[in-house]
C-alpha positions, 0 to 999 in steps of 0.5 A, spaced: 747 487 222 741 487 218 735 491 221 728 489 218 721 489 220 719 484 224 713 481 229 716 480 236 711 476 241 712 474 248 707 471 253 702 477 254 705 482 249 706 483 241 710 488 238 708 490 231 712 494 226 708 501 227 704 503 222 698 508 221 693 503 222 695 503 229 693 510 230 686 509 232 687 505 237 693 508 240 690 515 240 685 514 246 692 513 250 695 519 249 695 526 252 700 532 254 703 528 260 704 522 256 709 526 251 711 531 256 719 529 256 719 526 249 725 529 245 720 529 239 713 531 240 706 532 236 706 539 233 699 540 236 693 537 240 688 533 236 688 527 232 691 529 225 697 532 229 698 525 233 697 521 226 702 526 222 707 525 228 706 517 228 707 518 220 714 522 221 716 517 226 715 511 221 719 515 216 725 516 221 732 514 218 736 509 222 730 507 226 724 501 227 718 503 231 713 498 234 706 498 237 706 495 243 699 490 243 696 487 249 695 480 246 689 478 250 685 484 247 689 486 241 689 493 244 695 498 243 698 500 249 703 504 247 710 505 242 717 503 243 722 501 238 729 502 236 733 508 234 740 511 232 741 504 229 749 503 228 750 497 224 758 499 223 758 499 231 753 494 232 750 499 237 742 500 237 738 505 242 731 503 245 727 509 245 721 513 243 717 509 248 711 512 251 705 507 254 698 509 256 696 511 263 692 504 263 698 500 262 703 504 266 706 500 272 704 493 269 707 488 265 707 492 258 714 496 259 719 490 262 716 485 257 717 490 251 724 491 253 725 484 254 723 483 247 727 488 244 733 486 248 732 479 246 732 481 239 737 486 239 742 481 242 740 474 240 738 476 233 741 482 231 748 480 235 749 487 237 754 489 242 751 495 246 744 497 247 743 504 250 737 508 252 737 516 253 731 520 257 730 527 259 734 529 266 727 531 268 724 525 267 725 521 274 719 516 272 723 514 266 729 514 269 726 509 275 723 505 270 730 504 266 733 503 272 728 497 275 731 494 268 737 493 271 741 497 266 748 502 267 747 509 268 753 512 264 752 519 266 748 526 263 750 529 257 748 536 258 745 541 253 745 535 249 739 536 244 733 541 243 726 538 243 722 539 238 718 544 242 724 548 242 726 546 250 734 545 251 734 538 254 739 535 258 740 527 257 741 521 261 744 515 258 744 508 260 747 502 257 747 494 256 753 491 253 752 484 250 756 480 256 751 483 261 745 481 257 745 473 260 744 476 267 739 482 265 735 477 261 735 472 268 733 478 272 727 481 267 724 474 266 724 473 273 721 479 274 715 478 269 714 471 272 712 474 279 707 479 275 704 474 270 697 475 273 697 482 271 
């Protein structure tokens, strides 16, 4: 399992390996409420703190973040990607996801997840894809559960967020043998929302 930067293209969305060139387009979609539950948050409120945070995200080991680009406009809608890449165990996590308010409850989240799942299972050959989210982040839990993945449980006091808060974390997963059914559900869901 070799993870390399790659362009992932869907019907209405393109996932580009995240670079500092995406920062100006992403910046208007940010705000404190967007980062409220992330484990690692920008250290400051301004553009430079955001740019520095994106730079750090790009450099994190065992990860590959993507800018979520709306194909029709070229507008960045948010960020998601792979982290906790474990080639020796054929496992990967999808996370560090945030989507600007204008693109929430649209095709952006399900289509980006379809592209990331497809690449993980069909190209990389992983056995397991997992998600983690803050126990208090019910919006994220609903979005993850709408994907049709399995909730495995809560890791109590799992980590200390970059802002010093202790976080209980909910873990979800999808296994390779569950992928065909999940793919069909996601494709049907996206087909029903094609006009968005």
